[in-house]
N, C-alpha and C positions, 0 to 999 in steps of 0.2 A: 605526801607520801607515804602508805602504810604498810610497813614492813612485818613478817610474822615470820617468829621460828618457834618451831612445833618439834620442844625434844618429845625423843619416842624410845630412846635407849640408853638409861643410866647405870652406869657399875660403878663398884669403888674408887674408883680412877678417875672414870670420865662423861663426858656423855654427850653424844651425839643428837643433831638436830635433821629438820628439813628448813629452808629458809622460802619462802616465797614473800613476791608485791603483791599487797591485795588491794591495794591501789585503785584498780577498776575489774576487770576478772583475776583470779589466782593464778601465778606465773611462776611457776618455780626460779628458784636462781640457785640453789646450790645446797651443798649438803654444810652443817655447820660440826665444831667439838667444839668443848668447854671443859671447865674442872668439875667435878663432877659436885653434889649436896653437900654441905655437913650444917649438919644444926648449928652447928656454932663455928662462927666464921673463922679459918684457919688461912690467914693468911699468903696469897700468889693458888691456893689449893681447893678455892671454894668458888664455888658458880654464881651468878649474880642473883637476886632474887627474883621469882615470875612477876614479870608486871611490863607494862608500857613505858615508854622512854623516852627522850627527844634525842637525836643523832645532828651533831656536828661539826664541822670540821675543827681538829686542831694542829697548828702551822709550827709547835714550837717541839724541842728535844728532840732527844737524841734519835729516838724511832725516825720520826718525824727528819731528822737529817739521812738518817740510813735509805728510810722510803726515798725522800726527794733525787738520792745519788743513784739508788736503784731502777728508779721509774718515772725518773726524768722530767719532760712537761705532761703527764697524766696525770700527776702527784699533786695535789691543789691542798694538800695536807691530809692528816691523819682521821677516818671516822669513828669519831668520838662517843660513847653511847654517855649522854652526861644524869647528873643528880641521879646514881644511883643509890642508898644509901646503906653507909657502911664501908661504901668501895670509893677508890678515886684511880683516872686516870684509865677506864674501861676502853678495852680498842677493838677495832675489827681487822685482821692484819693477817697477814700468808702462816702456816706449820702447819704439822700433821700429826701430834701427840701432842697428850699432856704436858711435854715435857714446855713445850714453845706456849700455853695457856698464859697461863700467868694470872688468871681472870679476865681475860680478854678470850675473843669468839672468831674464833678462826676458819675459813673459809675454805672445802674443798671442793670438785667434783666426781669424786665419789670416794664411799667408806668402805673399814673395817668392821665390821663388828664387833660390840660392846661382849661376843663370846667369850674370854677371855678378859682379862684384867683392865686391859685398857683399849681404848675404840684410836680407832685413828682415820686420817680423812689423805684423799692423795688427790695430786693432782692441783695442789694450793695456789699456787702462784697463777695459775693458770684460771682457775676460781677466780683469785683476790681481782685480777684482770677486768673480767668482764665485769664483777660485780658491781667495783671501784665505780668505775665507769658510769656503771648505771646510776649508781646513787649520788654520785655529786653531776651527773645530770639533768637531774630530776628534781635535787635542787632548791626550796624557790622563797618565797615568803612565807608561803605556810609550813608549819612546821614538818622536820619529816619525824614522823616516830618507829619504832622495833620495838615489839612485842613480843615479850617469850612466854611462851606459854608449855608447861610439862604435859603432857601429854600421858606418860608412864614417868 
């Protein structure tokens, strides 16, 4: 499976994007929110570099335990964006503002633009449930990739 996040709006505090499944016919999945760009990485406040990364399930740690309790049998592990140079434990999860990202990718069904300092996404849990299931159901022997593309 090939996923893409098109980063379309960057503010001083956050980055908004749109996630598509590009495997066959491009299919809109959700909106995304990440930290903003910094030339030099600031721990917990910098989005990962543009590029293509392999997704894997990560079934350890406190995030996994919280999501296992929160989402029950649906949860098979955290979706982990792997092999990001200079970053570790980049996960895809729920959240609405930059304060929830800590370098990770948040999913939502709507957005509030970066017209102010900070973009936001809404209905994150609803989007997470749907997109998580889509990704996990389509994990296979072939690598599942997520490509980040800076549009703006």
